PDB file of N, CA, C, O and CB in Angstrom:
ATOM      1  N   UNK A   1      -8.351 -20.381   1.704  1.00  0.00           N
ATOM      2  CA  UNK A   1      -7.172 -19.715   2.198  1.00  0.00           C
ATOM      3  C   UNK A   1      -6.602 -18.818   1.093  1.00  0.00           C
ATOM      4  O   UNK A   1      -6.500 -19.251  -0.055  1.00  0.00           O
ATOM      5  CB  UNK A   1      -6.125 -20.746   2.681  1.00  0.00           C
ATOM      6  N   UNK A   2      -6.234 -17.596   1.416  1.00  0.00           N
ATOM      7  CA  UNK A   2      -5.719 -16.647   0.440  1.00  0.00           C
ATOM      8  C   UNK A   2      -4.265 -16.960   0.091  1.00  0.00           C
ATOM      9  O   UNK A   2      -3.489 -17.446   0.914  1.00  0.00           O
ATOM     10  CB  UNK A   2      -5.841 -15.215   0.973  1.00  0.00           C
ATOM     11  N   UNK A   3      -3.938 -16.666  -1.143  1.00  0.00           N
ATOM     12  CA  UNK A   3      -2.564 -16.881  -1.584  1.00  0.00           C
ATOM     13  C   UNK A   3      -1.702 -15.724  -1.106  1.00  0.00           C
ATOM     14  O   UNK A   3      -2.164 -14.584  -1.053  1.00  0.00           O
ATOM     15  CB  UNK A   3      -2.488 -17.024  -3.127  1.00  0.00           C
ATOM     16  N   UNK A   4      -0.479 -16.002  -0.766  1.00  0.00           N
ATOM     17  CA  UNK A   4       0.423 -14.944  -0.329  1.00  0.00           C
ATOM     18  C   UNK A   4       0.982 -14.220  -1.548  1.00  0.00           C
ATOM     19  O   UNK A   4       1.178 -14.817  -2.606  1.00  0.00           O
ATOM     20  CB  UNK A   4       1.570 -15.517   0.542  1.00  0.00           C
ATOM     21  N   UNK A   5       1.230 -12.944  -1.384  1.00  0.00           N
ATOM     22  CA  UNK A   5       1.769 -12.151  -2.473  1.00  0.00           C
ATOM     23  C   UNK A   5       3.284 -12.308  -2.523  1.00  0.00           C
ATOM     24  O   UNK A   5       3.948 -12.332  -1.486  1.00  0.00           O
ATOM     25  CB  UNK A   5       1.378 -10.670  -2.317  1.00  0.00           C
ATOM     26  N   UNK A   6       3.819 -12.413  -3.718  1.00  0.00           N
ATOM     27  CA  UNK A   6       5.257 -12.526  -3.918  1.00  0.00           C
ATOM     28  C   UNK A   6       5.780 -11.142  -4.266  1.00  0.00           C
ATOM     29  O   UNK A   6       5.183 -10.446  -5.087  1.00  0.00           O
ATOM     30  CB  UNK A   6       5.608 -13.569  -5.037  1.00  0.00           C
ATOM     31  N   UNK A   7       6.892 -10.731  -3.652  1.00  0.00           N
ATOM     32  CA  UNK A   7       7.488  -9.451  -3.966  1.00  0.00           C
ATOM     33  C   UNK A   7       7.967  -9.460  -5.407  1.00  0.00           C
ATOM     34  O   UNK A   7       8.398 -10.495  -5.916  1.00  0.00           O
ATOM     35  CB  UNK A   7       8.643  -9.132  -3.004  1.00  0.00           C
ATOM     36  N   UNK A   8       7.893  -8.308  -6.065  1.00  0.00           N
ATOM     37  CA  UNK A   8       8.319  -8.197  -7.456  1.00  0.00           C
ATOM     38  C   UNK A   8       9.783  -8.581  -7.626  1.00  0.00           C
ATOM     39  O   UNK A   8      10.159  -9.128  -8.663  1.00  0.00           O
ATOM     40  CB  UNK A   8       8.091  -6.782  -7.964  1.00  0.00           C
ATOM     41  N   UNK A   9      10.607  -8.306  -6.634  1.00  0.00           N
ATOM     42  CA  UNK A   9      12.032  -8.574  -6.760  1.00  0.00           C
ATOM     43  C   UNK A   9      12.363 -10.054  -6.662  1.00  0.00           C
ATOM     44  O   UNK A   9      13.451 -10.469  -7.061  1.00  0.00           O
ATOM     45  CB  UNK A   9      12.787  -7.819  -5.707  1.00  0.00           C
ATOM     46  N   UNK A  10      11.436 -10.865  -6.132  1.00  0.00           N
ATOM     47  CA  UNK A  10      11.724 -12.287  -5.948  1.00  0.00           C
ATOM     48  C   UNK A  10      10.952 -13.173  -6.925  1.00  0.00           C
ATOM     49  O   UNK A  10      10.833 -14.375  -6.689  1.00  0.00           O
ATOM     50  CB  UNK A  10      11.401 -12.697  -4.528  1.00  0.00           C
ATOM     51  N   UNK A  11      10.434 -12.620  -7.997  1.00  0.00           N
ATOM     52  CA  UNK A  11       9.601 -13.380  -8.908  1.00  0.00           C
ATOM     53  C   UNK A  11      10.354 -14.579  -9.488  1.00  0.00           C
ATOM     54  O   UNK A  11       9.764 -15.649  -9.637  1.00  0.00           O
ATOM     55  CB  UNK A  11       9.101 -12.482 -10.026  1.00  0.00           C
ATOM     56  N   UNK A  12      11.621 -14.432  -9.816  1.00  0.00           N
ATOM     57  CA  UNK A  12      12.358 -15.522 -10.441  1.00  0.00           C
ATOM     58  C   UNK A  12      12.857 -16.572  -9.468  1.00  0.00           C
ATOM     59  O   UNK A  12      13.276 -17.643  -9.907  1.00  0.00           O
ATOM     60  CB  UNK A  12      13.507 -14.974 -11.189  1.00  0.00           C
ATOM     61  N   UNK A  13      12.834 -16.317  -8.163  1.00  0.00           N
ATOM     62  CA  UNK A  13      13.461 -17.236  -7.214  1.00  0.00           C
ATOM     63  C   UNK A  13      12.482 -18.019  -6.352  1.00  0.00           C
ATOM     64  O   UNK A  13      12.775 -19.159  -5.991  1.00  0.00           O
ATOM     65  CB  UNK A  13      14.377 -16.479  -6.331  1.00  0.00           C
ATOM     66  N   UNK A  14      11.337 -17.456  -6.009  1.00  0.00           N
ATOM     67  CA  UNK A  14      10.340 -18.094  -5.141  1.00  0.00           C
ATOM     68  C   UNK A  14      10.970 -18.560  -3.823  1.00  0.00           C
ATOM     69  O   UNK A  14      11.559 -17.749  -3.109  1.00  0.00           O
ATOM     70  CB  UNK A  14       9.686 -19.290  -5.866  1.00  0.00           C
ATOM     71  N   UNK A  15      10.858 -19.846  -3.490  1.00  0.00           N
ATOM     72  CA  UNK A  15      11.389 -20.329  -2.226  1.00  0.00           C
ATOM     73  C   UNK A  15      12.726 -21.041  -2.400  1.00  0.00           C
ATOM     74  O   UNK A  15      13.274 -21.579  -1.438  1.00  0.00           O
ATOM     75  CB  UNK A  15      10.394 -21.258  -1.569  1.00  0.00           C
ATOM     76  N   UNK A  16      13.242 -21.046  -3.599  1.00  0.00           N
ATOM     77  CA  UNK A  16      14.473 -21.786  -3.871  1.00  0.00           C
ATOM     78  C   UNK A  16      15.722 -20.993  -3.499  1.00  0.00           C
ATOM     79  O   UNK A  16      15.659 -19.788  -3.258  1.00  0.00           O
ATOM     80  CB  UNK A  16      14.531 -22.172  -5.334  1.00  0.00           C
ATOM     81  N   UNK A  17      16.823 -21.667  -3.457  1.00  0.00           N
ATOM     82  CA  UNK A  17      18.175 -21.121  -3.397  1.00  0.00           C
ATOM     83  C   UNK A  17      18.617 -20.556  -2.054  1.00  0.00           C
ATOM     84  O   UNK A  17      19.769 -20.132  -1.964  1.00  0.00           O
ATOM     85  CB  UNK A  17      18.297 -20.075  -4.394  1.00  0.00           C
ATOM     86  N   UNK A  18      17.821 -20.512  -1.029  1.00  0.00           N
ATOM     87  CA  UNK A  18      18.262 -20.059   0.287  1.00  0.00           C
ATOM     88  C   UNK A  18      18.077 -18.577   0.515  1.00  0.00           C
ATOM     89  O   UNK A  18      18.000 -17.786  -0.425  1.00  0.00           O
ATOM     90  CB  UNK A  18      19.688 -20.402   0.481  1.00  0.00           C
ATOM     91  N   UNK A  19      18.008 -18.220   1.777  1.00  0.00           N
ATOM     92  CA  UNK A  19      17.699 -16.844   2.167  1.00  0.00           C
ATOM     93  C   UNK A  19      18.829 -15.876   1.830  1.00  0.00           C
ATOM     94  O   UNK A  19      18.563 -14.741   1.432  1.00  0.00           O
ATOM     95  CB  UNK A  19      17.402 -16.782   3.652  1.00  0.00           C
ATOM     96  N   UNK A  20      20.074 -16.294   1.977  1.00  0.00           N
ATOM     97  CA  UNK A  20      21.208 -15.398   1.722  1.00  0.00           C
ATOM     98  C   UNK A  20      21.261 -15.002   0.254  1.00  0.00           C
ATOM     99  O   UNK A  20      21.420 -13.824  -0.069  1.00  0.00           O
ATOM    100  CB  UNK A  20      22.530 -16.066   2.137  1.00  0.00           C
ATOM    101  N   UNK A  21      21.130 -15.964  -0.620  1.00  0.00           N
ATOM    102  CA  UNK A  21      21.185 -15.679  -2.047  1.00  0.00           C
ATOM    103  C   UNK A  21      19.987 -14.842  -2.499  1.00  0.00           C
ATOM    104  O   UNK A  21      20.133 -13.951  -3.335  1.00  0.00           O
ATOM    105  CB  UNK A  21      21.244 -16.979  -2.838  1.00  0.00           C
ATOM    106  N   UNK A  22      18.802 -15.128  -1.949  1.00  0.00           N
ATOM    107  CA  UNK A  22      17.630 -14.324  -2.284  1.00  0.00           C
ATOM    108  C   UNK A  22      17.792 -12.885  -1.805  1.00  0.00           C
ATOM    109  O   UNK A  22      17.329 -11.955  -2.466  1.00  0.00           O
ATOM    110  CB  UNK A  22      16.370 -14.942  -1.675  1.00  0.00           C
ATOM    111  N   UNK A  23      18.446 -12.696  -0.660  1.00  0.00           N
ATOM    112  CA  UNK A  23      18.704 -11.344  -0.161  1.00  0.00           C
ATOM    113  C   UNK A  23      19.653 -10.575  -1.061  1.00  0.00           C
ATOM    114  O   UNK A  23      19.449  -9.389  -1.320  1.00  0.00           O
ATOM    115  CB  UNK A  23      19.269 -11.402   1.243  1.00  0.00           C
ATOM    116  N   UNK A  24      20.692 -11.248  -1.538  1.00  0.00           N
ATOM    117  CA  UNK A  24      21.637 -10.609  -2.463  1.00  0.00           C
ATOM    118  C   UNK A  24      20.966 -10.249  -3.776  1.00  0.00           C
ATOM    119  O   UNK A  24      21.183  -9.165  -4.317  1.00  0.00           O
ATOM    120  CB  UNK A  24      22.833 -11.526  -2.726  1.00  0.00           C
ATOM    121  N   UNK A  25      20.152 -11.159  -4.286  1.00  0.00           N
ATOM    122  CA  UNK A  25      19.431 -10.931  -5.532  1.00  0.00           C
ATOM    123  C   UNK A  25      18.484  -9.736  -5.388  1.00  0.00           C
ATOM    124  O   UNK A  25      18.410  -8.889  -6.279  1.00  0.00           O
ATOM    125  CB  UNK A  25      18.647 -12.194  -5.942  1.00  0.00           C
ATOM    126  N   UNK A  26      17.768  -9.671  -4.277  1.00  0.00           N
ATOM    127  CA  UNK A  26      16.836  -8.571  -4.032  1.00  0.00           C
ATOM    128  C   UNK A  26      17.567  -7.238  -3.963  1.00  0.00           C
ATOM    129  O   UNK A  26      17.101  -6.242  -4.516  1.00  0.00           O
ATOM    130  CB  UNK A  26      16.059  -8.807  -2.738  1.00  0.00           C
ATOM    131  N   UNK A  27      18.697  -7.217  -3.294  1.00  0.00           N
ATOM    132  CA  UNK A  27      19.469  -5.980  -3.156  1.00  0.00           C
ATOM    133  C   UNK A  27      19.954  -5.476  -4.521  1.00  0.00           C
ATOM    134  O   UNK A  27      19.839  -4.286  -4.817  1.00  0.00           O
ATOM    135  CB  UNK A  27      20.669  -6.203  -2.216  1.00  0.00           C
ATOM    136  N   UNK A  28      20.493  -6.369  -5.348  1.00  0.00           N
ATOM    137  CA  UNK A  28      20.982  -5.954  -6.659  1.00  0.00           C
ATOM    138  C   UNK A  28      19.833  -5.554  -7.586  1.00  0.00           C
ATOM    139  O   UNK A  28      19.972  -4.608  -8.362  1.00  0.00           O
ATOM    140  CB  UNK A  28      21.800  -7.078  -7.294  1.00  0.00           C
ATOM    141  N   UNK A  29      18.704  -6.258  -7.519  1.00  0.00           N
ATOM    142  CA  UNK A  29      17.543  -5.944  -8.351  1.00  0.00           C
ATOM    143  C   UNK A  29      16.975  -4.574  -7.995  1.00  0.00           C
ATOM    144  O   UNK A  29      16.678  -3.778  -8.885  1.00  0.00           O
ATOM    145  CB  UNK A  29      16.460  -7.023  -8.194  1.00  0.00           C
ATOM    146  N   UNK A  30      16.824  -4.294  -6.711  1.00  0.00           N
ATOM    147  CA  UNK A  30      16.287  -2.998  -6.297  1.00  0.00           C
ATOM    148  C   UNK A  30      17.252  -1.867  -6.619  1.00  0.00           C
ATOM    149  O   UNK A  30      16.814  -0.763  -6.944  1.00  0.00           O
ATOM    150  CB  UNK A  30      15.978  -3.006  -4.804  1.00  0.00           C
ATOM    151  N   UNK A  31      18.558  -2.116  -6.536  1.00  0.00           N
ATOM    152  CA  UNK A  31      19.551  -1.117  -6.910  1.00  0.00           C
ATOM    153  C   UNK A  31      19.448  -0.806  -8.401  1.00  0.00           C
ATOM    154  O   UNK A  31      19.540   0.353  -8.805  1.00  0.00           O
ATOM    155  CB  UNK A  31      20.971  -1.603  -6.557  1.00  0.00           C
ATOM    156  N   UNK A  32      19.260  -1.825  -9.204  1.00  0.00           N
ATOM    157  CA  UNK A  32      19.154  -1.648 -10.648  1.00  0.00           C
ATOM    158  C   UNK A  32      17.907  -0.866 -11.041  1.00  0.00           C
ATOM    159  O   UNK A  32      17.969  -0.026 -11.939  1.00  0.00           O
ATOM    160  CB  UNK A  32      19.150  -2.995 -11.337  1.00  0.00           C
ATOM    161  N   UNK A  33      16.780  -1.123 -10.388  1.00  0.00           N
ATOM    162  CA  UNK A  33      15.502  -0.541 -10.785  1.00  0.00           C
ATOM    163  C   UNK A  33      15.166   0.798 -10.142  1.00  0.00           C
ATOM    164  O   UNK A  33      14.117   1.364 -10.450  1.00  0.00           O
ATOM    165  CB  UNK A  33      14.430  -1.492 -10.475  1.00  0.00           C
ATOM    166  N   UNK A  34      16.009   1.326  -9.264  1.00  0.00           N
ATOM    167  CA  UNK A  34      15.665   2.585  -8.597  1.00  0.00           C
ATOM    168  C   UNK A  34      15.740   3.766  -9.572  1.00  0.00           C
ATOM    169  O   UNK A  34      16.432   3.701 -10.588  1.00  0.00           O
ATOM    170  CB  UNK A  34      16.604   2.828  -7.398  1.00  0.00           C
ATOM    171  N   UNK A  35      15.028   4.831  -9.251  1.00  0.00           N
ATOM    172  CA  UNK A  35      15.000   6.034 -10.082  1.00  0.00           C
ATOM    173  C   UNK A  35      16.296   6.805  -9.892  1.00  0.00           C
ATOM    174  O   UNK A  35      16.804   6.925  -8.777  1.00  0.00           O
ATOM    175  CB  UNK A  35      13.777   6.926  -9.736  1.00  0.00           C
ATOM    176  N   UNK A  36      16.834   7.335 -11.013  1.00  0.00           N
ATOM    177  CA  UNK A  36      18.084   8.090 -10.970  1.00  0.00           C
ATOM    178  C   UNK A  36      17.939   9.395 -11.734  1.00  0.00           C
ATOM    179  O   UNK A  36      17.124   9.511 -12.649  1.00  0.00           O
ATOM    180  CB  UNK A  36      19.242   7.261 -11.548  1.00  0.00           C
ATOM    181  N   UNK A  37      18.748  10.380 -11.339  1.00  0.00           N
ATOM    182  CA  UNK A  37      18.774  11.655 -12.035  1.00  0.00           C
ATOM    183  C   UNK A  37      19.841  11.615 -13.125  1.00  0.00           C
ATOM    184  O   UNK A  37      20.919  11.053 -12.935  1.00  0.00           O
ATOM    185  CB  UNK A  37      19.039  12.816 -11.049  1.00  0.00           C
ATOM    186  N   UNK A  38      19.527  12.212 -14.252  1.00  0.00           N
ATOM    187  CA  UNK A  38      20.509  12.348 -15.335  1.00  0.00           C
ATOM    188  C   UNK A  38      21.552  13.375 -14.909  1.00  0.00           C
ATOM    189  O   UNK A  38      21.185  14.454 -14.443  1.00  0.00           O
ATOM    190  CB  UNK A  38      19.821  12.771 -16.686  1.00  0.00           C
ATOM    191  N   UNK A  39      22.854  13.068 -15.055  1.00  0.00           N
ATOM    192  CA  UNK A  39      23.876  14.035 -14.647  1.00  0.00           C
ATOM    193  C   UNK A  39      23.925  15.278 -15.534  1.00  0.00           C
ATOM    194  O   UNK A  39      24.472  16.304 -15.130  1.00  0.00           O
ATOM    195  CB  UNK A  39      25.226  13.371 -14.648  1.00  0.00           C
ATOM    196  N   UNK A  40      23.363  15.196 -16.728  1.00  0.00           N
ATOM    197  CA  UNK A  40      23.410  16.329 -17.648  1.00  0.00           C
ATOM    198  C   UNK A  40      22.190  17.237 -17.532  1.00  0.00           C
ATOM    199  O   UNK A  40      22.338  18.447 -17.360  1.00  0.00           O
ATOM    200  CB  UNK A  40      23.533  15.832 -19.063  1.00  0.00           C
ATOM    201  N   UNK A  41      20.963  16.659 -17.626  1.00  0.00           N
ATOM    202  CA  UNK A  41      19.760  17.497 -17.647  1.00  0.00           C
ATOM    203  C   UNK A  41      18.955  17.450 -16.347  1.00  0.00           C
ATOM    204  O   UNK A  41      18.062  18.276 -16.156  1.00  0.00           O
ATOM    205  CB  UNK A  41      18.878  17.078 -18.788  1.00  0.00           C
ATOM    206  N   UNK A  42      19.249  16.500 -15.448  1.00  0.00           N
ATOM    207  CA  UNK A  42      18.544  16.421 -14.178  1.00  0.00           C
ATOM    208  C   UNK A  42      17.226  15.668 -14.229  1.00  0.00           C
ATOM    209  O   UNK A  42      16.499  15.638 -13.236  1.00  0.00           O
ATOM    210  CB  UNK A  42      18.296  17.779 -13.678  1.00  0.00           C
ATOM    211  N   UNK A  43      16.905  15.065 -15.355  1.00  0.00           N
ATOM    212  CA  UNK A  43      15.667  14.308 -15.502  1.00  0.00           C
ATOM    213  C   UNK A  43      15.720  13.031 -14.661  1.00  0.00           C
ATOM    214  O   UNK A  43      16.799  12.483 -14.437  1.00  0.00           O
ATOM    215  CB  UNK A  43      15.416  13.965 -16.985  1.00  0.00           C
ATOM    216  N   UNK A  44      14.556  12.550 -14.192  1.00  0.00           N
ATOM    217  CA  UNK A  44      14.498  11.327 -13.382  1.00  0.00           C
ATOM    218  C   UNK A  44      14.328  10.079 -14.248  1.00  0.00           C
ATOM    219  O   UNK A  44      13.978   9.024 -13.719  1.00  0.00           O
ATOM    220  CB  UNK A  44      13.351  11.417 -12.374  1.00  0.00           C
ATOM    221  N   UNK A  45      14.561  10.162 -15.557  1.00  0.00           N
ATOM    222  CA  UNK A  45      14.353   9.052 -16.472  1.00  0.00           C
ATOM    223  C   UNK A  45      15.656   8.345 -16.844  1.00  0.00           C
ATOM    224  O   UNK A  45      15.668   7.552 -17.785  1.00  0.00           O
ATOM    225  CB  UNK A  45      13.667   9.543 -17.721  1.00  0.00           C
ATOM    226  N   UNK A  46      16.723   8.602 -16.152  1.00  0.00           N
ATOM    227  CA  UNK A  46      18.035   8.014 -16.433  1.00  0.00           C
ATOM    228  C   UNK A  46      18.009   6.540 -16.060  1.00  0.00           C
ATOM    229  O   UNK A  46      17.716   6.207 -14.911  1.00  0.00           O
ATOM    230  CB  UNK A  46      19.162   8.758 -15.657  1.00  0.00           C
ATOM    231  N   UNK A  47      18.310   5.642 -17.006  1.00  0.00           N
ATOM    232  CA  UNK A  47      18.241   4.208 -16.737  1.00  0.00           C
ATOM    233  C   UNK A  47      19.259   3.435 -17.554  1.00  0.00           C
ATOM    234  O   UNK A  47      19.892   3.979 -18.459  1.00  0.00           O
ATOM    235  CB  UNK A  47      16.847   3.684 -17.026  1.00  0.00           C
ATOM    236  N   UNK A  48      19.410   2.160 -17.224  1.00  0.00           N
ATOM    237  CA  UNK A  48      20.361   1.293 -17.909  1.00  0.00           C
ATOM    238  C   UNK A  48      19.734   0.752 -19.185  1.00  0.00           C
ATOM    239  O   UNK A  48      18.616   0.237 -19.157  1.00  0.00           O
ATOM    240  CB  UNK A  48      20.813   0.136 -16.991  1.00  0.00           C
ATOM    241  N   UNK A  49      20.447   0.864 -20.306  1.00  0.00           N
ATOM    242  CA  UNK A  49      19.956   0.319 -21.561  1.00  0.00           C
ATOM    243  C   UNK A  49      20.609  -1.021 -21.883  1.00  0.00           C
ATOM    244  O   UNK A  49      19.985  -1.871 -22.518  1.00  0.00           O
ATOM    245  CB  UNK A  49      20.200   1.304 -22.690  1.00  0.00           C
ATOM    246  N   UNK A  50      21.839  -1.218 -21.462  1.00  0.00           N
ATOM    247  CA  UNK A  50      22.548  -2.483 -21.641  1.00  0.00           C
ATOM    248  C   UNK A  50      23.514  -2.621 -20.468  1.00  0.00           C
ATOM    249  O   UNK A  50      23.625  -1.717 -19.640  1.00  0.00           O
ATOM    250  CB  UNK A  50      23.307  -2.542 -23.032  1.00  0.00           C
ATOM    251  N   UNK A  51      24.199  -3.732 -20.402  1.00  0.00           N
ATOM    252  CA  UNK A  51      25.121  -3.984 -19.297  1.00  0.00           C
ATOM    253  C   UNK A  51      26.232  -2.941 -19.295  1.00  0.00           C
ATOM    254  O   UNK A  51      27.092  -2.945 -20.176  1.00  0.00           O
ATOM    255  CB  UNK A  51      25.716  -5.405 -19.394  1.00  0.00           C
ATOM    256  N   UNK A  52      26.218  -2.045 -18.306  1.00  0.00           N
ATOM    257  CA  UNK A  52      27.237  -1.010 -18.184  1.00  0.00           C
ATOM    258  C   UNK A  52      26.980   0.240 -19.006  1.00  0.00           C
ATOM    259  O   UNK A  52      27.792   1.164 -18.964  1.00  0.00           O
ATOM    260  CB  UNK A  52      28.540  -1.569 -18.569  1.00  0.00           C
ATOM    261  N   UNK A  53      25.876   0.312 -19.758  1.00  0.00           N
ATOM    262  CA  UNK A  53      25.541   1.480 -20.568  1.00  0.00           C
ATOM    263  C   UNK A  53      24.297   2.137 -19.977  1.00  0.00           C
ATOM    264  O   UNK A  53      23.240   1.514 -19.881  1.00  0.00           O
ATOM    265  CB  UNK A  53      25.311   1.087 -22.067  1.00  0.00           C
ATOM    266  N   UNK A  54      24.436   3.401 -19.583  1.00  0.00           N
ATOM    267  CA  UNK A  54      23.337   4.160 -18.980  1.00  0.00           C
ATOM    268  C   UNK A  54      22.992   5.320 -19.906  1.00  0.00           C
ATOM    269  O   UNK A  54      23.885   5.967 -20.453  1.00  0.00           O
ATOM    270  CB  UNK A  54      23.717   4.679 -17.548  1.00  0.00           C
ATOM    271  N   UNK A  55      21.696   5.585 -20.085  1.00  0.00           N
ATOM    272  CA  UNK A  55      21.302   6.663 -20.989  1.00  0.00           C
ATOM    273  C   UNK A  55      20.055   7.383 -20.487  1.00  0.00           C
ATOM    274  O   UNK A  55      19.266   6.856 -19.703  1.00  0.00           O
ATOM    275  CB  UNK A  55      21.057   6.114 -22.392  1.00  0.00           C
ATOM    276  N   UNK A  56      19.919   8.596 -20.969  1.00  0.00           N
ATOM    277  CA  UNK A  56      18.745   9.426 -20.677  1.00  0.00           C
ATOM    278  C   UNK A  56      17.970   9.590 -21.978  1.00  0.00           C
ATOM    279  O   UNK A  56      18.507  10.135 -22.942  1.00  0.00           O
ATOM    280  CB  UNK A  56      19.154  10.831 -20.069  1.00  0.00           C
ATOM    281  N   UNK A  57      16.712   9.129 -22.029  1.00  0.00           N
ATOM    282  CA  UNK A  57      15.951   9.278 -23.266  1.00  0.00           C
ATOM    283  C   UNK A  57      15.547  10.720 -23.566  1.00  0.00           C
ATOM    284  O   UNK A  57      15.196  11.033 -24.703  1.00  0.00           O
ATOM    285  CB  UNK A  57      14.724   8.426 -23.201  1.00  0.00           C
ATOM    286  N   UNK A  58      15.589  11.590 -22.578  1.00  0.00           N
ATOM    287  CA  UNK A  58      15.180  12.982 -22.771  1.00  0.00           C
ATOM    288  C   UNK A  58      16.249  13.787 -23.517  1.00  0.00           C
ATOM    289  O   UNK A  58      15.943  14.488 -24.482  1.00  0.00           O
ATOM    290  CB  UNK A  58      14.884  13.636 -21.419  1.00  0.00           C
ATOM    291  N   UNK A  59      17.510  13.682 -23.063  1.00  0.00           N
ATOM    292  CA  UNK A  59      18.581  14.480 -23.678  1.00  0.00           C
ATOM    293  C   UNK A  59      19.577  13.637 -24.476  1.00  0.00           C
ATOM    294  O   UNK A  59      20.552  14.183 -24.993  1.00  0.00           O
ATOM    295  CB  UNK A  59      19.323  15.249 -22.607  1.00  0.00           C
ATOM    296  N   UNK A  60      19.364  12.325 -24.593  1.00  0.00           N
ATOM    297  CA  UNK A  60      20.230  11.390 -25.315  1.00  0.00           C
ATOM    298  C   UNK A  60      21.667  11.382 -24.785  1.00  0.00           C
ATOM    299  O   UNK A  60      22.612  11.178 -25.547  1.00  0.00           O
ATOM    300  CB  UNK A  60      20.236  11.735 -26.792  1.00  0.00           C
ATOM    301  N   UNK A  61      21.826  11.603 -23.490  1.00  0.00           N
ATOM    302  CA  UNK A  61      23.141  11.546 -22.851  1.00  0.00           C
ATOM    303  C   UNK A  61      23.447  10.082 -22.526  1.00  0.00           C
ATOM    304  O   UNK A  61      22.652   9.421 -21.859  1.00  0.00           O
ATOM    305  CB  UNK A  61      23.188  12.439 -21.551  1.00  0.00           C
ATOM    306  N   UNK A  62      24.594   9.568 -22.991  1.00  0.00           N
ATOM    307  CA  UNK A  62      24.971   8.169 -22.785  1.00  0.00           C
ATOM    308  C   UNK A  62      26.272   8.116 -21.999  1.00  0.00           C
ATOM    309  O   UNK A  62      27.217   8.852 -22.286  1.00  0.00           O
ATOM    310  CB  UNK A  62      25.117   7.420 -24.142  1.00  0.00           C
ATOM    311  N   UNK A  63      26.310   7.226 -20.994  1.00  0.00           N
ATOM    312  CA  UNK A  63      27.468   7.090 -20.115  1.00  0.00           C
ATOM    313  C   UNK A  63      27.776   5.604 -19.940  1.00  0.00           C
ATOM    314  O   UNK A  63      26.866   4.782 -19.834  1.00  0.00           O
ATOM    315  CB  UNK A  63      27.212   7.776 -18.732  1.00  0.00           C
ATOM    316  N   UNK A  64      29.067   5.266 -19.910  1.00  0.00           N
ATOM    317  CA  UNK A  64      29.478   3.906 -19.579  1.00  0.00           C
ATOM    318  C   UNK A  64      29.888   3.903 -18.109  1.00  0.00           C
ATOM    319  O   UNK A  64      30.700   4.720 -17.678  1.00  0.00           O
ATOM    320  CB  UNK A  64      30.653   3.407 -20.510  1.00  0.00           C
ATOM    321  N   UNK A  65      29.310   2.965 -17.342  1.00  0.00           N
ATOM    322  CA  UNK A  65      29.600   2.893 -15.910  1.00  0.00           C
ATOM    323  C   UNK A  65      29.382   1.469 -15.433  1.00  0.00           C
ATOM    324  O   UNK A  65      29.555   0.523 -16.201  1.00  0.00           O
ATOM    325  CB  UNK A  65      28.715   3.885 -15.105  1.00  0.00           C
ATOM    326  N   UNK A  66      29.002   1.307 -14.169  1.00  0.00           N
ATOM    327  CA  UNK A  66      28.838  -0.009 -13.578  1.00  0.00           C
ATOM    328  C   UNK A  66      27.649  -0.786 -14.127  1.00  0.00           C
ATOM    329  O   UNK A  66      26.790  -0.226 -14.808  1.00  0.00           O
ATOM    330  CB  UNK A  66      28.699   0.126 -12.109  1.00  0.00           C
ATOM    331  N   UNK A  67      27.606  -2.082 -13.824  1.00  0.00           N
ATOM    332  CA  UNK A  67      26.556  -2.952 -14.343  1.00  0.00           C
ATOM    333  C   UNK A  67      25.222  -2.737 -13.641  1.00  0.00           C
ATOM    334  O   UNK A  67      24.188  -2.665 -14.306  1.00  0.00           O
ATOM    335  CB  UNK A  67      26.971  -4.394 -14.210  1.00  0.00           C
ATOM    336  N   UNK A  68      25.219  -2.632 -12.314  1.00  0.00           N
ATOM    337  CA  UNK A  68      23.967  -2.524 -11.563  1.00  0.00           C
ATOM    338  C   UNK A  68      23.729  -1.141 -10.982  1.00  0.00           C
ATOM    339  O   UNK A  68      22.605  -0.819 -10.598  1.00  0.00           O
ATOM    340  CB  UNK A  68      23.954  -3.529 -10.457  1.00  0.00           C
ATOM    341  N   UNK A  69      24.759  -0.326 -10.911  1.00  0.00           N
ATOM    342  CA  UNK A  69      24.627   1.010 -10.340  1.00  0.00           C
ATOM    343  C   UNK A  69      25.433   1.991 -11.181  1.00  0.00           C
ATOM    344  O   UNK A  69      26.518   1.669 -11.663  1.00  0.00           O
ATOM    345  CB  UNK A  69      25.097   1.035  -8.858  1.00  0.00           C
ATOM    346  N   UNK A  70      24.895   3.175 -11.346  1.00  0.00           N
ATOM    347  CA  UNK A  70      25.583   4.214 -12.129  1.00  0.00           C
ATOM    348  C   UNK A  70      26.859   4.667 -11.449  1.00  0.00           C
ATOM    349  O   UNK A  70      27.873   4.880 -12.112  1.00  0.00           O
ATOM    350  CB  UNK A  70      24.665   5.414 -12.351  1.00  0.00           C
ATOM    351  N   UNK A  71      26.820   4.816 -10.130  1.00  0.00           N
ATOM    352  CA  UNK A  71      27.990   5.235  -9.359  1.00  0.00           C
ATOM    353  C   UNK A  71      28.705   3.988  -8.847  1.00  0.00           C
ATOM    354  O   UNK A  71      28.102   3.168  -8.154  1.00  0.00           O
ATOM    355  CB  UNK A  71      27.582   6.176  -8.174  1.00  0.00           C
ATOM    356  N   UNK A  72      29.975   3.843  -9.181  1.00  0.00           N
ATOM    357  CA  UNK A  72      30.727   2.675  -8.756  1.00  0.00           C
ATOM    358  C   UNK A  72      31.692   3.062  -7.643  1.00  0.00           C
ATOM    359  O   UNK A  72      32.069   4.227  -7.513  1.00  0.00           O
ATOM    360  CB  UNK A  72      31.486   2.051  -9.944  1.00  0.00           C
ATOM    361  N   UNK A  73      32.084   2.088  -6.851  1.00  0.00           N
ATOM    362  CA  UNK A  73      33.029   2.322  -5.754  1.00  0.00           C
ATOM    363  C   UNK A  73      34.436   2.473  -6.310  1.00  0.00           C
ATOM    364  O   UNK A  73      34.828   1.757  -7.231  1.00  0.00           O
ATOM    365  CB  UNK A  73      32.977   1.168  -4.723  1.00  0.00           C
ATOM    366  N   UNK A  74      35.186   3.399  -5.752  1.00  0.00           N
ATOM    367  CA  UNK A  74      36.578   3.563  -6.141  1.00  0.00           C
ATOM    368  C   UNK A  74      37.451   2.657  -5.314  1.00  0.00           C
ATOM    369  O   UNK A  74      37.320   2.597  -4.092  1.00  0.00           O
ATOM    370  CB  UNK A  74      37.024   5.015  -5.990  1.00  0.00           C
ATOM    371  N   UNK A  75      38.339   1.954  -5.977  1.00  0.00           N
ATOM    372  CA  UNK A  75      39.202   0.996  -5.289  1.00  0.00           C
ATOM    373  C   UNK A  75      40.492   1.644  -4.868  1.00  0.00           C
ATOM    374  O   UNK A  75      41.347   0.989  -4.273  1.00  0.00           O
ATOM    375  CB  UNK A  75      39.489  -0.204  -6.173  1.00  0.00           C
TER     376      UNK A  75
END
């Protein structure tokens, strides 16, 4: 019998913790890992370097913003 493939986003959770929590984890993980454009140079290499710190390695543009997403909701 063939082994089932595990999605990359669920590697740390497997079958534990319930479906709701795994869904939330998957949503935040995919939001964090998606490709983004740099607001300064337009490069697609804009990524998070630390919690709340986003940078572009091409133009060295650094921005402080949200933890999982560059664009945060306004309250």
